[in-house]
C-alpha positions as CSV (number, residue, x, y, z in Angstrom):
1,M,-56.4,85.1,62.7
2,E,-52.6,84.9,62.6
3,T,-52.7,81.8,61.3
4,D,-55.0,82.5,58.3
5,T,-53.0,85.5,57.7
6,F,-49.8,83.4,57.7
7,D,-51.5,80.3,55.1
8,I,-52.4,82.9,53.0
9,L,-48.8,85.4,53.1
10,F,-47.6,81.7,52.5
11,W,-49.6,81.1,49.6
12,I,-48.8,84.6,47.9
13,V,-44.8,83.7,48.5
14,L,-45.3,80.5,46.9
15,A,-47.1,81.9,43.9
16,I,-44.4,84.2,43.3
17,V,-41.8,82.4,43.9
18,A,-43.3,79.8,40.9
19,I,-44.3,82.8,38.9
20,T,-40.5,84.2,39.3
21,I,-38.7,80.9,37.9
22,G,-41.3,80.0,35.6
23,I,-40.4,83.8,33.9
24,I,-36.5,83.0,34.7
25,G,-37.0,79.1,33.0
26,Y,-38.9,80.7,30.1
27,L,-35.9,82.9,28.9
28,L,-32.9,81.0,30.1
29,G,-34.3,78.6,27.7
30,K,-34.9,81.2,25.1
31,R,-31.8,82.4,25.2
32,N,-30.1,79.1,24.8
33,S,-32.1,77.3,22.1
34,A,-30.3,77.3,18.5
35,P,-31.7,80.1,16.1
36,T,-33.6,78.6,13.3
37,V,-32.2,77.6,10.1
38,D,-34.0,78.1,6.7
39,H,-33.1,74.8,4.9
40,T,-35.1,75.8,1.8
41,S,-32.3,75.7,-0.6
42,L,-30.7,72.9,0.8
43,L,-34.1,70.8,0.8
44,K,-34.4,71.9,-2.9
45,T,-30.8,71.1,-3.8
46,L,-31.4,67.3,-2.4
47,E,-34.5,66.8,-4.5
48,I,-32.8,67.5,-7.3
49,E,-29.7,65.8,-6.7
50,N,-31.9,62.6,-5.7
51,A,-34.1,63.3,-9.1
52,K,-30.6,62.7,-10.8
53,L,-29.7,60.1,-9.3
54,R,-32.9,58.0,-9.5
55,S,-32.7,58.6,-13.0
56,D,-29.2,57.5,-13.0
57,L,-30.8,54.2,-11.3
58,E,-33.5,53.9,-14.0
59,A,-31.1,53.9,-16.8
60,C,-29.0,51.4,-15.2
61,Q,-32.2,49.4,-14.4
62,K,-33.1,49.7,-18.3
63,Q,-29.8,48.5,-19.0
64,A,-30.3,45.7,-17.1
65,D,-33.4,44.8,-18.4
66,A,-32.9,45.5,-22.1
67,A,-30.4,42.5,-21.6
68,K,-33.9,40.5,-20.1
69,M,-36.2,42.2,-22.8
70,P,-37.0,39.6,-25.5
71,K,-36.0,41.7,-28.8
72,P,-39.0,43.6,-31.2
73,K,-40.3,41.3,-33.8
74,P,-38.1,42.6,-36.9
75,I,-40.0,44.9,-39.2
76,S,-40.7,43.7,-42.7
77,T,-38.5,45.3,-45.4
78,S,-41.2,47.5,-47.2
79,T,-42.1,49.0,-43.5
80,K,-38.0,49.4,-42.8
81,S,-37.4,51.5,-45.8
82,S,-41.0,53.9,-45.0
83,L,-41.5,53.5,-41.1
84,S,-44.7,54.9,-42.5
85,F,-47.6,55.0,-39.9
86,D,-50.5,52.4,-39.6
87,A,-53.5,54.1,-37.3
88,Q,-55.7,50.8,-38.0
89,V,-52.8,48.9,-36.6
90,A,-51.6,50.9,-34.0
91,K,-55.5,50.8,-32.5
92,A,-55.4,47.4,-33.3
93,A,-52.9,46.7,-30.6
94,M,-53.2,49.4,-28.4
95,G,-57.2,48.7,-28.0
96,K,-57.6,53.0,-28.6
97,K,-56.9,55.7,-31.4
98,V,-53.3,56.7,-31.6
99,V,-52.5,59.4,-33.0
100,K,-49.0,59.8,-35.4
101,D,-46.2,61.3,-33.1
102,D,-48.5,62.2,-30.4
103,L,-45.8,61.7,-27.3
104,K,-49.0,61.1,-24.8
105,I,-48.9,57.2,-26.2
106,V,-46.3,56.9,-23.8
107,E,-46.7,56.0,-20.6
108,G,-46.4,58.4,-18.4
109,I,-46.8,61.4,-20.5
110,G,-49.9,63.7,-20.3
111,P,-50.5,66.8,-22.0
112,K,-49.0,69.1,-19.7
113,I,-45.8,67.0,-20.0
114,Q,-45.9,66.8,-24.1
115,E,-46.3,70.5,-24.1
116,L,-43.2,70.5,-21.7
117,F,-41.6,68.5,-24.6
118,H,-42.6,70.2,-27.3
119,N,-41.5,73.7,-26.0
120,F,-38.2,71.7,-26.1
121,D,-38.6,71.1,-29.7
122,I,-39.1,67.2,-29.3
123,K,-42.5,66.7,-30.9
124,T,-42.1,63.5,-32.5
125,W,-42.0,59.7,-31.5
126,K,-38.2,59.5,-33.0
127,A,-36.9,63.0,-31.5
128,L,-38.1,61.6,-28.2
129,S,-36.3,58.0,-28.8
130,E,-32.9,60.2,-29.4
131,T,-33.5,61.9,-26.0
132,S,-31.5,60.4,-23.1
133,A,-33.3,60.1,-19.7
134,N,-31.0,62.6,-18.3
135,K,-32.4,65.4,-20.8
136,C,-36.0,64.2,-20.3
137,Q,-35.6,65.2,-16.7
138,E,-34.1,68.2,-17.2
139,I,-36.9,69.0,-19.2
140,L,-39.7,67.7,-16.3
141,N,-37.3,70.0,-13.8
142,S,-37.9,72.9,-16.1
143,G,-41.4,72.7,-15.4
144,G,-41.2,72.9,-11.4
145,K,-41.5,71.0,-8.8
146,R,-44.7,69.2,-9.7
147,Y,-42.8,68.0,-13.0
148,R,-40.1,66.2,-10.9
149,I,-42.0,63.4,-9.5
150,H,-42.2,61.9,-13.1
151,D,-39.7,59.2,-13.9
152,P,-39.0,59.4,-17.6
153,A,-36.5,56.2,-17.8
154,S,-38.6,54.5,-19.9
155,W,-40.0,57.2,-22.4
156,P,-37.2,57.0,-25.1
157,M,-37.7,53.3,-25.2
158,Q,-41.6,53.4,-25.4
159,A,-40.8,56.8,-28.0
160,K,-38.7,53.9,-30.1
161,M,-41.0,51.4,-30.2
162,A,-43.7,53.5,-31.3
163,H,-41.8,55.1,-33.7
164,E,-40.4,51.7,-35.2
165,G,-44.2,50.7,-35.2
166,H,-43.9,47.4,-32.6
167,W,-47.2,48.4,-31.3
168,E,-47.9,44.8,-29.4
169,Q,-44.6,45.2,-27.8
170,L,-44.9,48.4,-26.8
171,H,-48.8,47.6,-25.3
172,E,-47.3,43.9,-24.0
173,W,-44.8,46.5,-21.8
174,Q,-47.1,49.1,-20.9
175,E,-49.2,46.5,-19.2
176,K,-46.4,45.2,-17.6
177,H,-45.1,47.6,-16.5
178,R,-47.7,50.3,-15.0
179,A,-46.8,54.6,-14.6
180,G,-43.6,53.4,-16.9
181,K,-41.7,52.1,-14.2
182,F,-39.5,49.0,-14.8
């Protein structure tokens, strides 16, 4: 009987020692762990900086591609003076109905982004063509996180093509650069 009592006592002492060591190890580990730091503000700052850098990079790439891009065909002198919008010519070139000064004709701009630009009084192709890519990015950033992912580097150039009536060139460019990226 003494052997059975000794075996049971041995296992009980072993279990108590194991539990005690486990608790002490847990407490020491918890005490030595670094406090958690909220990196949300740092992450937001880095996202904004990343968006600015991406915009700068796209602007540089746009300048590099502009040197490679074929020059737009000249507009006839009668069209130059008025820059009148011809919906039939635009529809024939683009393959869809085009409404004058509809910013959604620009690859990458949808109804919600168009609404953002309208809030900043950019309502025409001409106004968008005269807006810098950085300003476009600022407008997108004002709409929140879901708009920051868009890349507006090519939007002023596309708007200029639309404003000047270069529909074939705009269509060719959009086919070549899906999602408005160079």
